[in-house]
C-alpha positions as CSV (number, residue, x, y, z in Angstrom):
1,M,-31.8,-60.2,44.0
2,E,-35.0,-58.2,43.5
3,K,-32.9,-55.1,42.8
4,L,-31.1,-56.7,39.9
5,D,-34.4,-58.0,38.5
6,L,-35.7,-54.5,38.4
7,I,-32.8,-52.9,36.7
8,L,-31.7,-55.7,34.4
9,P,-34.2,-55.1,31.6
10,Y,-33.1,-51.4,31.4
11,I,-29.4,-52.4,31.4
12,M,-29.9,-55.0,28.6
13,T,-32.0,-52.6,26.5
14,T,-29.3,-50.0,26.8
15,V,-26.5,-52.4,26.0
16,I,-28.3,-53.7,22.9
17,F,-29.1,-50.2,21.7
18,V,-25.5,-49.1,22.1
19,I,-24.2,-52.2,20.3
20,I,-26.6,-51.7,17.4
21,T,-25.7,-48.0,17.2
22,L,-22.0,-48.8,17.1
23,I,-22.4,-51.4,14.4
24,I,-24.3,-49.0,12.2
25,F,-21.8,-46.2,12.9
26,R,-18.9,-48.4,12.0
27,L,-20.7,-49.7,8.9
28,F,-21.5,-46.2,7.6
29,N,-18.0,-45.0,8.4
30,F,-16.5,-47.9,6.4
31,V,-18.8,-47.3,3.4
32,L,-17.9,-43.6,3.4
33,Q,-14.1,-44.4,3.5
34,Q,-14.5,-46.8,0.6
35,Q,-16.4,-44.2,-1.4
36,I,-13.7,-41.6,-0.8
37,I,-11.0,-44.0,-1.8
38,K,-12.8,-45.2,-4.9
39,S,-13.6,-41.7,-6.1
40,G,-9.8,-41.0,-6.5
41,A,-10.2,-37.4,-5.3
42,I,-7.4,-37.8,-2.8
43,D,-3.7,-38.6,-3.1
44,D,-1.8,-41.7,-2.1
45,Q,-0.8,-40.4,1.3
46,A,-4.4,-39.5,2.3
47,T,-5.5,-42.9,1.1
48,R,-3.0,-44.7,3.3
49,F,-4.1,-42.5,6.2
50,I,-7.8,-43.4,5.7
51,K,-7.0,-47.1,5.3
52,A,-4.9,-47.1,8.5
53,G,-7.6,-45.2,10.6
54,S,-7.6,-45.0,14.3
55,W,-9.4,-48.3,15.0
56,G,-7.0,-49.5,17.6
57,I,-7.3,-46.4,19.9
58,E,-11.0,-46.1,19.3
59,S,-11.6,-49.7,20.3
60,L,-9.4,-49.2,23.3
61,K,-11.7,-46.3,24.4
62,W,-14.9,-48.4,24.2
63,G,-13.2,-51.4,25.8
64,L,-12.1,-49.3,28.7
65,L,-15.5,-47.7,29.1
66,L,-17.3,-51.0,29.0
67,F,-14.7,-52.6,31.4
68,F,-15.0,-49.7,34.0
69,G,-18.8,-49.6,33.5
70,G,-19.1,-53.3,34.2
71,L,-16.7,-52.9,37.2
72,G,-18.9,-50.2,38.6
73,L,-22.0,-52.4,38.2
74,L,-20.1,-55.2,39.9
75,V,-19.2,-53.0,42.8
76,L,-22.8,-51.8,43.1
77,N,-24.0,-55.4,43.3
78,Y,-22.1,-55.7,46.6
79,L,-22.9,-52.4,48.2
80,P,-26.1,-51.9,50.2
81,Y,-28.5,-49.2,49.0
82,E,-32.2,-48.6,48.4
83,I,-32.7,-48.8,44.6
84,D,-35.9,-46.7,44.7
85,K,-34.8,-43.8,46.9
86,S,-31.0,-43.5,46.5
87,P,-29.0,-41.6,43.8
88,F,-26.0,-43.6,45.1
89,P,-25.8,-46.1,42.2
90,Y,-25.7,-43.3,39.6
91,G,-22.9,-41.6,41.4
92,I,-20.8,-44.8,41.7
93,E,-21.4,-45.7,38.1
94,A,-20.5,-42.2,36.9
95,I,-17.3,-42.4,38.9
96,F,-16.3,-45.7,37.4
97,L,-17.1,-44.4,33.8
98,A,-15.0,-41.3,34.5
99,M,-12.2,-43.5,35.6
100,G,-12.5,-45.3,32.2
101,F,-12.3,-42.0,30.4
102,I,-9.4,-40.8,32.4
103,S,-7.5,-44.0,31.8
104,Y,-8.2,-43.8,28.1
105,Y,-6.9,-40.2,28.1
106,L,-3.7,-41.1,29.9
107,I,-3.0,-44.1,27.6
108,G,-3.8,-42.1,24.5
109,R,-1.6,-39.2,25.6
110,R,1.2,-41.6,26.3
111,H,1.0,-43.2,22.8
112,G,0.5,-39.8,21.0
113,A,-3.0,-40.5,19.7
């Protein structure tokens, strides 16, 4: 349990930073889209395209990354390694995140996004 106590503050700080960054990014993106629509500089087809957006596939990407990242951390919790001397956890976590990106790519390609 000592290993988790050492790494948990870093994980929580990273998660909070990423969540705040995503919220700010989404907010600015929404405000920009609303300003483009209100300016009237684009036609009706472009307005429909902007309103539709790609929120579904974008949310899928982040959901898959968080799922596979959490799955990697869960696997690391049950594998024996020395937290101070081993690069093993970074490799395992990178492999799981890569699996998340690959699954997103395959799903996105299948749906034509």
